[in-house]
Each structure stands twice: as C-alpha cells, then as structure tokens.
C-alpha positions in Angstrom: 1.9 -19.3 3.2 1.1 -16.4 5.6 -0.9 -18.7 7.8 2.2 -20.8 8.4 5.1 -18.4 8.3 3.6 -15.1 9.2 4.1 -12.0 7.1 7.6 -11.3 8.4 8.7 -14.8 7.5 7.7 -14.5 3.8 10.1 -13.4 1.3 9.7 -12.5 -2.4 11.9 -15.5 -3.1 9.7 -17.9 -1.1 6.6 -16.4 -2.7 8.0 -16.7 -6.2 9.1 -20.3 -5.6 5.6 -21.2 -4.3 4.1 -19.6 -7.5 6.5 -21.3 -9.7 8.1 -18.1 -11.1 11.3 -16.4 -10.8 11.9 -13.7 -8.2 12.8 -11.2 -10.9 9.4 -11.7 -12.4 7.8 -10.5 -9.2 10.1 -7.4 -9.3 8.7 -6.6 -12.8 5.3 -6.1 -11.3 6.1 -5.1 -7.6 8.9 -2.8 -6.2 9.0 -4.8 -2.9 7.3 -7.1 -0.5 5.1 -4.3 0.9 3.7 -3.3 -2.6 2.9 -7.0 -3.4 1.3 -7.5 0.2 -0.9 -4.3 -0.4 -2.1 -5.5 -3.8 -2.8 -9.0 -2.6 -4.6 -7.4 0.5 -6.8 -5.3 -1.7 -7.9 -8.1 -4.0 -8.6 -10.5 -1.1 -10.5 -7.8 0.7 -12.5 -6.9 -2.4 -13.3 -10.7 -3.0 -14.3 -11.2 0.6 -16.6 -8.1 0.7 -18.3 -9.2 -2.3 -18.8 -12.6 -0.9 -20.1 -11.0 2.6 -22.5 -8.7 1.0 -24.0 -11.0 -1.6 -27.7 -11.7 -1.0 -28.1 -9.0 1.6 -31.5 -7.7 1.9 -31.9 -4.5 3.7 -35.6 -5.2 4.1 -35.0 -8.0 6.4 -35.1 -7.7 10.2 -31.9 -6.4 11.6 -31.1 -9.6 13.6 -31.6 -11.7 10.3 -29.2 -9.2 8.5 -26.6 -9.6 11.2 -27.0 -13.4 11.2 -26.7 -13.5 7.4 -23.4 -11.5 7.6 -22.1 -13.6 10.5 -22.8 -16.8 8.7 -21.1 -15.5 5.4 -18.1 -14.3 7.3 -17.8 -17.7 9.0 -18.2 -19.6 5.7 -15.4 -17.4 4.1 -13.1 -17.9 7.1 -13.7 -21.7 6.8 -13.4 -21.9 3.2 -10.6 -19.5 2.6 -8.6 -19.7 5.9 -5.3 -18.8 4.2 -6.8 -15.6 2.7 -8.6 -14.6 6.0 -5.4 -15.3 7.9 -3.4 -13.1 5.5 -5.8 -10.3 5.6 -6.0 -10.3 9.5 -2.1 -10.4 9.7 -1.7 -7.8 7.2 -4.3 -5.3 8.6 -2.5 -5.3 11.9 1.1 -4.9 10.2 3.3 -2.1 9.3 3.1 -3.2 5.7 -0.4 -1.8 5.2 -0.3 1.5 3.1 -2.4 4.7 3.5 -3.9 3.6 0.1 -5.0 0.1 1.5 -6.5 1.9 4.6 -8.4 4.2 2.4 -9.7 1.2 0.3 -11.0 -0.4 3.5 -12.6 2.8 4.6 -14.4 3.2 1.1 -15.5 -0.4 0.9 -15.8 -1.9 4.4 -18.5 0.2 5.9 -21.5 -2.3 5.2 -21.2 -3.8 8.6 -20.7 -0.4 10.3 -24.0 0.8 8.7 -25.8 -2.3 10.0 -24.5 -1.5 13.5 -25.3 2.1 13.3 -28.9 1.3 12.2 -29.2 -1.2 15.0 -28.1 1.4 17.5 -30.6 3.8 16.1 -33.4 1.4 16.6 -32.0 0.7 20.1 -31.6 -3.0 19.1 -27.7 -3.0 19.5 -25.7 -1.8 22.5 -24.9 2.0 22.6 -21.2 1.3 22.7 -18.5 2.5 20.3 -18.9 1.0 17.0 -15.4 -0.5 16.9 -16.2 -2.5 20.1 -19.3 -3.9 18.6 -17.4 -4.8 15.3 -14.5 -6.4 17.3 -16.8 -8.6 19.3 -18.5 -9.6 16.1 -15.3 -10.4 14.2 -13.8 -12.1 17.4 -17.0 -14.4 17.6 -16.4 -15.5 14.0 -12.7 -15.9 14.3 -13.0 -18.2 17.2 -16.0 -20.2 16.0 -13.9 -20.9 12.8 -10.8 -21.9 14.9 -13.1 -24.3 16.9 -14.5 -25.8 13.8 -11.2 -26.1 11.9 -9.6 -27.7 14.9 -12.5 -30.3 15.1 -13.3 -29.2 18.7 -16.8 -28.5 17.5 -18.5 -29.6 14.4 -19.8 -27.4 11.7 -23.5 -28.0 12.3 -26.5 -25.8 12.0 -27.0 -26.1 15.7 -23.5 -25.2 16.5 -23.6 -22.2 14.2 -26.8 -21.0 15.8 -25.4 -21.3 19.3 -22.3 -19.4 18.3 -24.3 -16.8 16.6 -26.7 -16.5 19.6 -23.8 -15.9 21.9 -22.5 -13.2 19.7 -26.0 -11.7 19.3 -26.5 -11.6 23.1 -23.1 -9.8 23.4 -24.1 -6.9 21.0 -27.8 -6.6 21.6 -29.2 -4.0 23.9 
C-alpha cells in the first residue's frame, strides 16, 4: 500500500480495510499510525537483514562479499518491492521513532563493517562511509527499478554489468 499511496496517504482505516479487520482492532494493538509504522518497519528490517546476511562468508575476498550482498539486496528489492518501498519511505519520514533508529544502529552495521574493512585494505575509496553506502544502495534501487519496469531484463549478464558499475564507483 505504501508503494502506491505513500505513507502520508495511508490511514489506519485504509490499513484495517486492506487487512480485513476493523479499525478499532488496530487501536487495540497500536496507539496510532506512527506506532504501527514503527513496528512494521522493525519487523520488515529484521527480515531483510536476515535475508541479506544469510550465507555471508567473511573468508571470501572482499569483492565477492560485496557482490553477494549486492545481489541479495537486489533479490530482496525485486521480490519484496512493497516492503522495500515502505522501508525506504519510512526511513526518510518523520514517523521514524528514536527506538527504530536505535534498532537500525544495532542491527544494520554489517555493510558498514564490510566498507570499513575494504577501506582498511585500501580496496574501497577513502570516502565517508555514508557516501559509499548511498552509492551502493542507489545502484541496487535503480537496477531494481529498471528490471521491474522491463527496461532491462533480470539476467546474470545485466546483474554483473550493474554490479561492476557499482564496484567501479566504490573501489579505490
């Protein structure tokens, strides 16, 4: 729903209707839209992080680790577009609570650690980590958009090209 209407367009009444429950039932569990959004965000983020980090092998070369995470994030974005869209909108919204920010800080540092390791090994650019992460996420977001629109096909060759362009942007 958030992908189509945006967070501001969503109301508890619309959410309850889509879920097939009464609005009053939502109020039993959540005080307001902000509380509901924060809970949905933390659950979605937890699920996404588990998916991204499955099968990670710290013994792999750094480029292979980055490629693995990039492909997993692309898979998640293609398979769970609504969830990814919600998380992206929510993270940039005024609805995000300090508790949700702390959750991301505690659980979302896997990619940051890979970037820091790559910078220590002088394999990744010595730029502020948020710039590296933004370039990485932007590459995934736009590749998924191109694939979802049919502008490019989801093939091994296209994934490799998109990853190579991302890698060329972040490597030193």
